[in-house]
Wavefront OBJ file of the C-alpha trace (Angstrom):
o trace
v -109.526 73.292 -55.974
v -109.815 69.494 -56.143
v -112.905 68.124 -57.892
v -114.320 66.551 -54.715
v -114.089 69.821 -52.814
v -115.669 71.753 -55.692
v -118.545 69.271 -55.754
v -119.031 69.665 -52.000
v -119.089 73.463 -52.328
v -121.617 73.286 -55.196
v -123.804 70.881 -53.227
v -123.767 73.153 -50.173
v -124.598 76.216 -52.298
v -127.553 74.416 -53.873
v -128.810 73.327 -50.441
v -128.501 76.785 -48.904
v -130.310 78.318 -51.891
v -133.104 75.744 -51.722
v -133.464 76.373 -47.978
v -133.654 80.145 -48.572
v -136.197 79.818 -51.389
v -138.378 77.520 -49.286
v -138.263 79.963 -46.354
v -139.340 82.721 -48.760
v -142.160 80.452 -49.993
v -143.249 79.929 -46.363
v -143.329 83.697 -45.809
v -145.169 84.342 -49.090
v -147.827 81.715 -48.333
v -148.313 83.149 -44.869
v -148.673 86.689 -46.146
v -151.075 85.559 -48.850
v -153.176 83.617 -46.320
v -153.565 86.789 -44.292
v -154.180 88.913 -47.389
v -151.387 91.324 -46.645
v -150.323 93.907 -49.197
v -146.707 94.815 -49.977
v -146.069 91.552 -51.712
v -142.331 91.714 -52.427
v -141.087 93.835 -49.531
v -143.626 92.228 -47.223
v -142.338 88.747 -47.957
v -138.781 89.810 -47.159
v -139.996 91.616 -44.046
v -141.658 88.426 -42.848
v -138.857 86.110 -43.991
v -135.705 87.866 -42.778
v -135.832 86.579 -39.169
v -136.267 83.019 -40.438
v -133.517 83.439 -43.029
v -131.218 84.725 -40.283
v -132.162 81.775 -38.056
v -131.365 79.379 -40.902
v -128.015 81.089 -41.534
v -127.101 80.781 -37.866
v -128.088 77.097 -37.919
v -125.982 76.516 -41.047
v -122.958 78.014 -39.305
v -123.428 76.467 -35.853
v -124.249 72.961 -37.093
v -121.777 73.144 -40.003
v -124.511 71.973 -42.344
v -122.263 72.285 -45.413
v -120.641 68.960 -44.447
v -123.800 66.933 -45.300
v -126.311 69.540 -46.460
v -128.994 67.175 -47.770
v -129.017 64.790 -44.795
v -132.272 64.806 -42.853
v -130.379 64.138 -39.623
v -128.622 66.121 -38.323
v -128.535 68.805 -41.039
v -132.211 69.063 -41.943
v -133.369 68.963 -38.345
v -130.784 71.589 -37.332
v -131.842 73.933 -40.144
v -135.527 73.401 -39.338
v -135.230 74.000 -35.572
v -132.705 76.814 -36.037
v -134.942 78.526 -38.575
v -138.003 78.415 -36.335
v -136.233 79.174 -33.050
v -134.042 81.911 -34.493
v -136.906 83.349 -36.514
v -139.262 83.520 -33.546
v -136.594 84.965 -31.275
v -135.715 87.677 -33.801
v -139.402 88.415 -34.412
v -139.939 88.856 -30.662
v -136.878 91.065 -30.233
v -137.947 93.309 -33.128
v -141.545 93.659 -31.924
v -143.158 91.394 -34.519
v -145.968 89.026 -33.631
v -145.063 85.741 -31.946
v -148.080 83.737 -30.788
v -148.408 80.031 -30.061
v -150.554 79.366 -33.141
v -147.920 80.960 -35.395
v -145.138 78.956 -33.755
v -147.063 75.722 -34.367
v -147.815 76.639 -37.991
v -144.173 77.603 -38.563
v -142.919 74.358 -37.008
v -145.204 72.220 -39.173
v -144.825 74.215 -42.399
v -141.062 74.542 -42.215
v -140.709 70.861 -41.277
v -142.632 69.908 -44.398
v -140.562 72.262 -46.555
v -137.050 71.920 -45.108
v -137.201 68.243 -44.172
v -139.500 67.247 -47.016
v -137.182 68.027 -49.887
v -134.323 66.323 -48.067
v -136.507 63.232 -47.621
v -137.306 63.240 -51.341
v -133.590 63.474 -52.162
v -132.830 60.593 -49.760
v -135.559 58.474 -51.349
v -134.430 59.199 -54.913
v -130.822 58.492 -53.961
v -131.798 55.201 -52.356
v -133.899 54.144 -55.364
v -131.154 55.047 -57.847
v -128.430 53.282 -55.907
v -127.671 49.933 -57.499
v -128.761 47.078 -55.279
v -126.170 44.626 -54.062
v -127.133 41.156 -55.105
v -124.886 38.143 -54.463
l 1 2 3 4 5 6 7 8 9 10 11 12 13 14 15 16 17 18 19 20 21 22 23 24 25 26 27 28 29 30 31 32 33 34 35 36 37 38 39 40 41 42 43 44 45 46 47 48 49 50 51 52 53 54 55 56 57 58 59 60 61 62 63 64 65 66 67 68 69 70 71 72 73 74 75 76 77 78 79 80 81 82 83 84 85 86 87 88 89 90 91 92 93 94 95 96 97 98 99 100 101 102 103 104 105 106 107 108 109 110 111 112 113 114 115 116 117 118 119 120 121 122 123 124 125 126 127 128 129 130 131 132
């Protein structure tokens, strides 16, 4: 495998893992806020629809091409995670109310777009400036 392709694969794997961890963090914070028991299995029970939504977004939007870009990758993962997660929650009889949708939209935007924005900022700051 050429070095450039290996780097791209590693970058995509890091991004997909960070996305998954942040979705698990979202689920854990939500469960903790509602003082729900079953910490480990409960987090996965809450997170799986959102993880599935993110996986579908990764495949449909081919996020691996530019995994850390805010647009279109970050936005696609964010919207796909929320939309897919809410749809799967509804289909499986889990709670889907407007307040939860709003909280999920805001929280997952901060998490999934936020780290990409930090990466973009660090990359921009580290890039040598072009001076004549």
